[in-house]
C-alpha positions as CSV (number, residue, x, y, z in Angstrom):
1,X,7.8,114.6,34.7
2,X,8.5,113.4,31.1
3,X,5.4,112.1,28.9
4,X,6.9,108.6,29.6
5,X,6.8,108.8,33.4
6,X,3.5,110.3,33.4
7,X,2.1,107.8,31.1
8,X,3.8,105.0,33.6
9,X,2.3,106.6,36.7
10,X,-1.2,106.9,35.1
11,X,-1.2,103.4,33.8
12,X,-0.4,102.4,37.4
13,X,-3.3,104.5,39.0
14,X,-5.7,103.3,36.8
15,X,-4.7,99.7,37.6
16,X,-5.1,100.3,41.1
17,X,-8.5,101.6,40.5
18,X,-9.3,98.2,39.3
19,X,-8.5,96.3,42.0
20,X,-11.2,96.1,44.4
21,X,-14.3,94.0,43.1
22,X,-15.0,90.6,44.2
23,X,-16.8,87.8,42.5
24,X,-17.5,84.3,43.0
25,X,-14.5,82.1,43.6
26,X,-13.2,79.6,41.2
27,X,-13.9,75.8,41.4
28,X,-11.9,73.9,43.9
29,X,-8.6,72.4,42.6
30,X,-8.2,68.7,42.0
31,X,-7.1,66.7,45.0
32,X,-3.5,66.0,45.6
33,X,-2.2,64.5,49.0
34,X,0.3,66.7,50.5
35,X,3.8,65.2,52.2
36,X,4.3,65.3,55.8
37,X,6.3,63.1,57.9
38,X,4.9,61.9,61.5
39,X,7.4,59.5,62.9
40,X,6.2,56.8,65.0
41,X,2.7,56.9,63.1
42,X,4.4,56.4,60.3
43,X,5.6,53.1,61.9
44,X,2.2,51.9,62.6
45,X,-0.2,53.1,59.8
46,X,2.5,53.0,56.8
47,X,4.0,56.2,55.5
48,X,1.2,57.0,53.1
49,X,-1.5,57.0,55.6
50,X,0.5,58.9,58.1
51,X,0.9,61.7,55.5
52,X,-2.7,61.7,54.8
53,X,-3.5,62.2,59.0
54,X,-1.0,64.9,59.1
55,X,-2.4,66.5,55.8
56,X,-5.6,66.6,57.6
57,X,-5.0,68.1,60.9
58,X,-2.6,70.5,59.2
59,X,-5.4,71.9,56.8
60,X,-7.4,72.0,60.0
61,X,-5.5,74.0,61.8
62,X,-4.8,76.1,58.8
63,X,-8.3,77.1,58.5
64,X,-8.5,78.3,62.1
65,X,-6.2,81.3,62.0
66,X,-6.6,82.0,58.3
67,X,-10.1,80.4,57.2
68,X,-10.9,79.3,53.4
69,X,-13.6,81.8,52.7
70,X,-10.7,84.4,53.4
71,X,-8.7,82.7,50.7
72,X,-11.3,82.1,48.4
73,X,-12.8,85.5,48.4
74,X,-8.8,87.2,48.0
75,X,-8.5,84.9,44.8
76,X,-11.7,85.9,43.2
77,X,-11.3,89.7,43.7
78,X,-7.8,89.2,42.1
79,X,-9.4,87.3,39.3
80,X,-12.0,90.0,38.8
81,X,-9.4,93.2,39.3
82,X,-7.0,91.3,36.7
83,X,-10.1,91.2,34.3
84,X,-10.7,94.8,34.8
85,X,-7.4,96.1,34.5
86,X,-6.4,94.3,31.6
87,X,-9.5,94.9,29.4
88,X,-7.7,97.9,28.1
89,X,-4.6,96.2,26.7
90,X,-4.4,95.1,23.0
91,X,-3.0,91.6,23.1
92,X,-1.0,92.2,19.9
93,X,1.1,94.9,21.5
94,X,1.0,94.0,24.9
95,X,0.4,90.2,25.1
96,X,-2.0,88.7,27.6
97,X,-2.3,86.4,30.7
98,X,-4.5,83.4,29.6
99,X,-4.3,80.5,32.3
100,X,-4.2,80.0,36.0
101,X,-4.3,76.7,37.6
102,X,-3.1,74.7,40.7
103,X,0.3,73.1,41.2
104,X,1.3,70.7,43.5
105,X,4.5,72.8,44.5
106,X,5.4,76.1,45.2
107,X,7.8,76.3,42.7
108,X,10.6,78.2,44.5
109,X,13.0,76.6,42.1
110,X,12.2,75.6,38.6
111,X,13.9,74.3,35.4
112,X,12.8,73.9,31.9
113,X,14.1,70.5,30.9
114,X,15.2,69.7,27.3
115,X,12.3,67.4,27.2
116,X,9.9,70.2,27.2
117,X,8.9,69.3,31.1
118,X,9.4,71.8,33.9
119,X,11.1,70.6,37.2
120,X,9.5,72.4,40.3
121,X,10.9,71.9,43.6
122,X,10.4,73.4,46.8
123,X,9.9,72.5,50.6
124,X,7.3,70.7,52.7
125,X,5.2,73.5,54.2
126,X,5.1,73.6,57.9
127,X,2.5,76.2,58.1
128,X,-0.6,77.6,55.9
129,X,-1.2,80.7,57.6
130,X,0.1,83.3,55.1
131,X,1.1,85.4,58.1
132,X,3.5,83.1,59.5
133,X,6.4,81.4,57.7
134,X,5.4,78.8,55.0
135,X,8.9,77.1,54.9
136,X,11.1,75.0,57.3
137,X,14.0,77.0,57.2
138,X,14.1,77.3,61.3
139,X,12.6,73.6,61.7
140,X,15.4,71.2,62.9
141,X,14.2,67.5,62.1
142,X,12.1,65.3,59.9
143,X,9.5,68.2,58.9
144,X,12.7,70.1,57.0
145,X,12.2,68.2,53.9
146,X,12.1,68.7,50.2
147,X,9.9,67.9,47.2
148,X,10.2,68.1,43.7
149,X,7.4,67.8,40.6
150,X,7.4,67.6,37.0
151,X,4.8,69.8,34.8
152,X,4.4,68.4,31.0
153,X,2.6,71.2,29.3
154,X,1.9,68.7,26.5
155,X,-0.1,67.0,29.0
156,X,-2.7,70.3,30.0
157,X,-2.8,72.0,33.1
158,X,-4.8,69.3,35.5
159,X,-3.6,67.4,38.1
160,X,-2.6,64.3,35.7
161,X,-0.1,66.9,34.0
162,X,2.1,66.6,37.4
163,X,4.4,64.0,38.1
164,X,6.1,63.6,41.6
165,X,9.6,63.2,41.6
166,X,10.7,62.9,45.2
167,X,14.5,63.8,46.0
168,X,16.6,61.1,47.6
169,X,15.8,60.3,51.1
170,X,19.1,61.7,53.3
171,X,20.3,62.0,56.8
172,X,21.1,65.5,57.4
173,X,23.7,66.4,60.1
174,X,21.1,68.2,62.6
175,X,21.6,65.7,65.1
176,X,18.0,64.1,64.9
177,X,19.2,60.9,62.9
178,X,15.7,61.6,60.9
179,X,15.7,60.5,57.2
180,X,13.7,62.7,54.9
181,X,13.6,63.7,51.4
182,X,16.7,66.1,50.9
183,X,15.9,69.6,52.2
184,X,17.4,71.2,48.9
185,X,15.6,74.2,48.9
186,X,17.5,77.4,48.7
187,X,20.0,75.8,46.8
188,X,22.0,76.8,43.5
189,X,21.8,75.3,40.2
190,X,22.6,75.2,36.5
191,X,22.5,72.9,33.4
192,X,25.4,70.3,32.7
193,X,25.8,69.7,28.9
194,X,23.8,66.5,28.6
195,X,20.7,68.2,30.0
196,X,20.9,67.3,33.7
197,X,20.1,69.9,36.3
198,X,23.0,70.5,38.9
199,X,21.6,71.3,42.3
200,X,24.1,72.4,45.2
201,X,23.1,73.2,49.0
202,X,20.1,73.2,50.7
203,X,19.0,73.7,54.3
204,X,20.2,72.0,57.5
205,X,17.5,74.0,59.6
206,X,17.8,76.3,62.3
207,X,20.3,79.1,62.8
208,X,17.8,81.2,60.5
209,X,19.1,78.9,57.6
210,X,22.0,77.0,57.7
211,X,23.9,75.4,55.0
212,X,23.9,71.9,53.6
213,X,26.7,70.1,51.4
214,X,24.5,68.5,49.2
215,X,25.2,67.6,45.5
216,X,22.6,66.5,43.2
217,X,21.7,66.1,39.6
218,X,18.3,65.8,38.1
219,X,18.2,63.4,35.0
220,X,15.1,64.9,32.3
221,X,15.6,61.3,30.7
222,X,15.1,59.3,33.5
223,X,13.3,61.9,35.4
224,X,15.2,60.6,38.6
225,X,17.6,62.2,41.0
226,X,21.1,61.0,41.6
227,X,23.2,62.1,44.6
228,X,26.9,63.1,44.2
229,X,29.9,63.5,46.6
230,X,29.4,66.2,49.4
231,X,30.6,69.6,48.7
232,X,33.6,70.7,50.8
233,X,31.2,73.3,52.7
234,X,27.8,73.8,53.4
235,X,25.7,76.4,51.2
236,X,22.4,77.6,51.6
237,X,21.6,80.4,49.1
238,X,24.5,79.9,46.6
239,X,24.9,80.6,42.9
240,X,26.0,78.2,40.3
241,X,27.1,78.8,36.5
242,X,28.1,76.9,33.7
243,X,31.2,77.6,32.0
244,X,32.7,77.4,28.6
245,X,34.0,73.7,29.3
246,X,30.6,72.3,30.6
247,X,31.7,72.4,34.1
248,X,29.5,74.5,36.9
249,X,31.2,76.9,39.0
250,X,29.6,77.2,42.9
251,X,29.8,80.2,44.8
252,X,28.5,81.8,48.0
253,X,26.1,81.0,50.3
254,X,25.3,80.8,54.1
255,X,27.7,78.2,55.9
256,X,26.8,75.3,58.3
257,X,27.0,78.1,61.0
258,X,23.8,79.7,59.8
259,X,23.0,83.0,58.5
260,X,25.6,85.8,58.7
261,X,28.5,83.5,57.9
262,X,28.6,83.4,54.1
263,X,31.4,81.1,52.6
264,X,34.0,82.4,50.1
265,X,34.8,78.9,49.0
266,X,34.5,78.8,45.2
267,X,34.1,74.9,43.9
268,X,33.8,73.2,40.5
269,X,31.5,70.2,39.6
270,X,32.9,67.7,38.3
271,X,36.2,67.8,39.7
272,X,39.1,68.1,37.0
273,X,40.1,64.5,36.3
274,X,36.5,63.5,36.2
275,X,34.5,63.8,32.3
276,X,32.1,66.3,32.3
277,X,28.6,64.8,31.7
278,X,27.8,64.6,27.7
279,X,25.5,62.2,26.6
280,X,22.3,61.3,28.4
281,X,23.5,58.2,29.8
282,X,26.4,60.0,31.4
283,X,24.9,60.0,34.9
284,X,27.1,61.4,37.6
285,X,26.8,59.4,40.6
286,X,29.2,59.8,43.2
287,X,31.1,62.4,41.8
288,X,33.1,65.0,43.6
289,X,33.5,68.7,43.2
290,X,36.8,70.2,43.9
291,X,37.6,73.4,45.7
292,X,39.5,76.0,43.7
293,X,42.4,78.4,44.7
294,X,40.4,81.7,43.9
295,X,37.8,82.7,46.4
296,X,35.0,84.7,46.3
297,X,34.1,86.7,49.6
298,X,30.7,87.8,48.6
299,X,28.9,89.3,52.0
300,X,25.5,88.4,50.6
301,X,24.4,85.6,49.0
302,X,23.0,84.8,45.5
303,X,25.3,86.8,43.7
304,X,24.6,86.9,39.9
305,X,26.9,84.8,37.7
306,X,27.4,84.9,33.9
307,X,29.8,83.2,31.7
308,X,30.3,85.6,28.9
309,X,31.8,85.3,25.4
310,X,35.2,86.2,26.8
311,X,35.4,82.6,28.4
312,X,35.2,84.7,32.0
313,X,32.7,84.1,34.8
314,X,31.5,87.7,35.8
315,X,30.5,87.8,39.6
316,X,27.7,90.6,40.3
317,X,27.3,91.0,44.1
318,X,24.8,92.6,45.6
319,X,26.7,95.0,47.3
320,X,28.0,98.1,44.9
321,X,31.8,97.3,45.7
322,X,31.7,93.4,45.2
323,X,31.7,93.1,41.5
324,X,34.5,90.7,40.4
325,X,35.9,88.6,37.3
326,X,36.9,85.2,37.7
327,X,39.3,83.6,35.3
328,X,38.2,79.6,35.4
329,X,41.3,78.4,33.3
330,X,43.9,80.5,35.4
331,X,41.7,80.4,38.5
332,X,42.3,83.9,39.5
333,X,39.9,86.7,40.5
334,X,40.1,90.5,39.3
335,X,37.9,93.5,40.6
336,X,35.6,95.2,38.3
337,X,34.3,98.9,38.7
338,X,32.1,99.7,41.7
339,X,28.4,99.4,40.4
340,X,27.1,103.1,40.4
341,X,23.8,101.6,42.4
342,X,24.1,101.0,46.3
343,X,23.0,97.5,47.9
344,X,20.6,95.8,45.9
345,X,18.4,92.9,47.2
346,X,17.1,89.9,45.0
347,X,16.5,91.4,41.5
348,X,17.1,90.4,38.1
349,X,20.0,90.6,35.8
350,X,20.1,89.6,32.0
351,X,23.2,89.0,29.5
352,X,22.0,91.1,26.7
353,X,21.9,89.5,23.3
354,X,24.5,90.6,21.1
355,X,23.6,89.2,17.4
356,X,25.8,86.1,16.4
357,X,28.1,86.4,19.1
358,X,27.4,85.2,22.7
359,X,26.7,88.3,25.2
360,X,29.3,90.8,26.2
361,X,27.2,92.6,28.6
362,X,25.0,92.4,31.7
363,X,21.9,94.6,32.4
364,X,21.2,94.6,36.2
365,X,17.7,95.8,37.4
366,X,15.6,95.3,40.2
367,X,16.4,94.8,43.7
368,X,16.0,98.2,44.9
369,X,12.2,99.6,45.5
370,X,13.5,103.1,45.2
371,X,15.6,103.1,42.0
372,X,13.8,102.2,38.7
373,X,17.2,102.6,36.5
374,X,18.9,99.9,34.9
375,X,22.5,99.4,35.1
376,X,24.8,97.9,32.3
377,X,28.1,96.3,32.6
378,X,30.1,96.5,29.1
379,X,33.5,96.5,28.4
380,X,34.7,96.7,31.9
381,X,32.3,99.8,32.8
382,X,28.7,100.6,34.3
383,X,26.4,102.8,32.6
384,X,23.0,103.8,33.8
385,X,20.5,102.7,31.3
386,X,17.0,103.6,30.6
387,X,14.6,103.2,34.0
388,X,11.7,101.1,34.4
389,X,8.1,102.8,35.7
390,X,9.1,102.2,39.1
391,X,11.6,100.0,41.4
392,X,10.8,96.6,42.6
393,X,12.7,93.6,44.3
394,X,12.3,90.0,43.7
395,X,11.4,90.5,40.1
396,X,12.2,88.4,37.4
397,X,13.4,89.3,33.8
398,X,13.6,87.0,31.0
399,X,14.9,87.5,27.1
400,X,12.2,86.6,24.7
401,X,12.8,84.8,21.3
402,X,12.8,88.1,19.7
403,X,15.3,89.4,21.7
404,X,13.0,91.8,23.7
405,X,12.9,91.8,27.4
406,X,9.8,91.4,30.1
407,X,9.9,91.7,33.5
408,X,7.4,89.8,35.6
409,X,6.5,89.8,39.4
410,X,7.9,91.9,42.4
411,X,7.5,93.5,45.7
412,X,8.5,96.2,47.9
413,X,10.8,93.9,49.8
414,X,11.1,90.3,51.3
415,X,7.7,89.2,52.5
416,X,6.8,93.2,52.0
417,X,4.6,93.5,49.4
418,X,3.6,97.2,50.2
419,X,1.6,96.8,53.5
420,X,4.3,95.3,55.9
421,X,5.9,92.0,56.3
422,X,3.8,88.7,56.1
423,X,0.8,90.9,54.9
424,X,-0.7,89.3,51.6
425,X,-2.4,92.5,50.6
426,X,-0.3,93.8,47.6
427,X,0.8,97.2,46.2
428,X,-1.3,96.8,42.7
429,X,1.5,97.8,40.7
430,X,3.6,94.8,41.5
431,X,1.6,92.7,39.3
432,X,2.0,94.6,36.2
433,X,4.8,93.2,33.6
434,X,7.4,95.7,32.2
435,X,8.5,95.3,28.5
436,X,11.5,96.3,26.9
437,X,11.6,97.0,23.1
438,X,14.8,96.8,20.6
439,X,15.3,100.2,21.6
440,X,15.7,99.9,25.4
441,X,12.5,101.4,25.9
442,X,10.4,100.1,28.8
443,X,6.1,100.1,28.8
444,X,3.8,98.5,31.4
445,X,1.7,96.1,30.0
446,X,-1.1,93.7,31.8
447,X,-1.2,92.4,35.3
448,X,-1.1,88.6,36.3
449,X,-3.4,87.1,38.5
450,X,-1.2,86.9,41.7
451,X,1.0,89.5,43.4
452,X,4.3,87.4,43.4
453,X,7.3,88.4,45.3
454,X,9.9,86.5,47.5
455,X,10.5,83.1,45.8
456,X,8.8,83.8,42.5
457,X,10.0,82.7,39.1
458,X,9.2,82.6,35.4
459,X,10.8,80.9,32.5
460,X,9.8,80.8,28.4
461,X,8.6,77.4,27.2
462,X,9.4,76.1,23.8
463,X,5.8,77.2,22.5
464,X,6.9,80.9,23.3
465,X,4.7,81.3,26.1
466,X,5.7,82.6,29.8
467,X,5.2,80.2,32.6
468,X,4.8,82.4,36.1
469,X,5.0,80.7,39.4
470,X,6.2,80.9,42.8
471,X,5.8,82.8,46.1
472,X,4.7,80.7,48.6
473,X,2.9,83.0,50.8
474,X,0.8,84.6,48.2
475,X,0.0,81.1,46.7
476,X,-1.2,79.6,50.3
477,X,-2.9,83.3,50.7
478,X,-5.0,82.8,47.4
479,X,-5.6,78.9,47.6
480,X,-9.1,77.7,46.3
481,X,-8.9,74.9,48.5
482,X,-6.3,74.7,51.0
483,X,-7.2,70.8,52.0
484,X,-6.4,69.3,48.7
485,X,-2.7,69.4,48.8
486,X,-2.3,71.5,45.5
487,X,-1.2,74.7,47.5
488,X,0.9,76.0,44.5
489,X,0.0,77.7,41.3
490,X,0.9,78.5,37.5
491,X,-0.2,81.2,35.1
492,X,0.7,81.6,31.4
493,X,1.3,84.6,29.6
494,X,1.0,85.1,25.7
495,X,3.6,87.7,24.4
496,X,2.3,90.0,21.8
497,X,4.1,88.1,18.9
498,X,1.6,85.1,19.5
499,X,-1.2,87.7,18.4
500,X,0.4,88.9,15.1
501,X,-0.8,86.3,12.8
502,X,0.1,82.7,11.8
503,X,3.5,81.2,13.1
504,X,6.3,80.0,10.7
505,X,7.1,76.5,10.9
506,X,10.1,74.7,12.0
507,X,9.6,70.9,11.0
508,X,12.8,69.1,11.4
509,X,16.1,69.9,13.1
510,X,19.5,67.8,13.1
511,X,20.0,65.2,15.8
512,X,22.7,64.5,18.0
513,X,25.7,67.1,18.9
514,X,26.2,70.1,16.5
515,X,29.9,71.2,16.6
516,X,30.7,75.3,17.0
517,X,31.2,77.1,13.8
518,X,29.6,74.3,11.8
519,X,27.2,74.6,8.5
520,X,23.8,72.7,9.3
521,X,20.2,72.7,7.7
522,X,16.7,72.7,9.0
523,X,13.4,72.2,7.2
524,X,10.5,74.4,7.4
525,X,7.1,74.5,5.2
526,X,7.3,78.0,5.2
527,X,11.1,78.2,4.8
528,X,10.6,81.4,2.5
529,X,8.9,83.5,5.5
530,X,11.9,83.1,7.7
531,X,13.7,86.1,8.3
532,X,15.8,85.1,11.5
533,X,16.7,82.1,13.4
534,X,17.5,82.3,17.1
535,X,18.8,80.1,20.0
536,X,17.5,80.5,23.3
537,X,18.9,78.7,26.5
538,X,16.5,77.2,28.8
539,X,16.2,78.9,32.3
540,X,16.7,77.5,35.6
541,X,16.3,80.1,38.4
542,X,15.5,80.8,41.8
543,X,15.3,84.0,43.9
544,X,15.8,86.2,40.8
545,X,19.1,84.7,40.0
546,X,19.0,82.8,36.3
547,X,22.6,82.1,35.5
548,X,21.3,80.3,32.1
549,X,19.6,82.7,30.1
550,X,21.6,83.6,26.6
551,X,20.1,84.7,23.3
552,X,22.1,84.3,20.0
553,X,21.2,85.0,16.1
554,X,22.5,82.1,14.0
555,X,23.7,83.0,10.4
556,X,21.3,82.2,7.7
557,X,23.3,80.9,4.7
558,X,20.6,80.3,2.3
559,X,17.0,78.9,1.6
560,X,16.5,76.0,-1.0
561,X,12.7,75.2,-1.0
562,X,12.2,73.9,2.5
563,X,15.8,73.9,3.6
564,X,17.4,76.5,5.4
565,X,21.0,76.9,5.9
566,X,22.5,78.0,9.4
567,X,25.5,77.9,11.1
568,X,26.2,77.4,14.8
569,X,28.1,79.8,17.0
570,X,31.8,80.3,16.7
571,X,32.5,78.8,20.0
572,X,31.6,77.2,23.1
573,X,32.6,80.7,25.1
574,X,29.8,82.3,22.9
575,X,27.3,79.4,24.0
576,X,28.3,76.9,26.4
577,X,27.6,73.3,25.5
578,X,24.6,71.9,26.1
579,X,20.7,72.1,24.9
580,X,19.3,75.6,23.5
581,X,15.8,76.3,21.7
582,X,15.8,77.1,18.1
583,X,13.2,79.3,17.0
584,X,12.5,80.5,13.5
585,X,11.2,84.4,13.4
586,X,9.1,85.8,10.4
587,X,9.3,89.7,9.6
588,X,6.7,90.5,12.4
589,X,8.9,88.7,14.7
590,X,6.6,86.0,15.3
591,X,8.5,83.0,16.2
592,X,7.9,79.2,15.5
593,X,7.4,76.7,18.1
594,X,11.0,75.9,19.3
595,X,12.6,72.5,18.5
596,X,15.6,71.4,20.8
597,X,19.1,71.4,19.4
598,X,22.8,70.2,21.1
599,X,25.8,72.4,21.0
600,X,29.3,71.3,21.3
601,X,30.7,67.8,20.2
602,X,33.4,65.8,22.2
């Protein structure tokens, strides 16, 4: 065993030894009404009263099979074990977890918006016992419903920092004629150039998960949902990526017939002949998608999709032999070499930073608890790269502003954390983050509060912190008050660069559209300390699928007083049009707080 391997194992063992001491539980979370529909009761009492009654009945049932005392004790034990396990980590080398607080949503889907707020959406739970299925995947009727919230980090971490942004009420073709907030959970999503989030698919209910044809955009500027024409086929667990032209390409997903019937149909939104939404007030309503000639016969859902700097879309399936390249202009599909690893479940993949140009390679990692290796696709060939400390599925890997990588979350398998399915007790190692440095070497870091596997998510905020959420099983198993409706949770991690001294200042950036390959200036009161300027694309992610990530360096053309000259990326294939976070970094790799810029001009 190598020194690195021994170190990794010892770290895991030391962490495991720290996991057993409970303390007093945290105070109850602030109250927030859950949303449950009750049919005739709503007609008599009104929707709000009916929801309150349903919430109280559900809470009473939930505490019978899984009492509150058990949840409180579990969360207290996790808090104490996290404190003990992280005591030996130096924040300046490994970063630190700082906040843990309740959320009104499970965060099965998350998206950072160009307003700085975070969109979270998922489903109304039908069960609060974590040894049972929480979501309404197999539920037909009114309770198969979606929900959505906004979290404003600038407003803090209390209940008032969250705003309810419910999805449109729809009639789902399930034969029940029951209007309900759109069940758009387990959909796919990516960004439009004007900062809106396109969301495609959802759950009709029953059949192990059956695909809905739903198509929506969320507008961050009005903070409302808008519905478009239905897709040609239903999709449950599809993937979506934004191409160099700003249009979204939609692939895969289980059809209306249910699990085991993935669709090969590829669609594009908006259809050619309809303008790509560019300005904040370009709100697509009733706009269609269009079916492409080429197909994508993925055997398994949620493939990884990436638009790389050659303008092609890379479809990396979970099966080793289903790796394809799609030409969105010629509308053709070509084969890519077989991936060296076998089948992979839900694990992460990242387009690796490539300096001043857009990414030309992808690192695939996770998805197999028996395989710690990482695999890189570059130049049409696969190579086996540096392994992580251990294999994990359901993980998320993010690009930090300094170009390094961080992995968070993970499990042994879907709903299995190391002690069997639907058992909230988790193998302790999955709570540790892993960090990949500029040389490609991985090291284990501190532990998060909750184990988070299936449906877990994370993203980088404009202030450089990482937000972690998701995994409804673990959230309800460790809920400080299952009766208050705040049945999700969020935790925050500060990367090491936030513990290495003062941050550079980024005071002003240009407003409006910035054309490609064009000079522009920013102002900074610490301009003389700036060594790098980088763009980091916002993240929208679910089920370990994050198609929007991107990191580029910008050329620095000179510093004059408080003015820094920069140049935008060469073209749209390097960085698809839309909103990006701009960071300045000093010689220590410490980033400024980001400001938003918009790339591309009509």
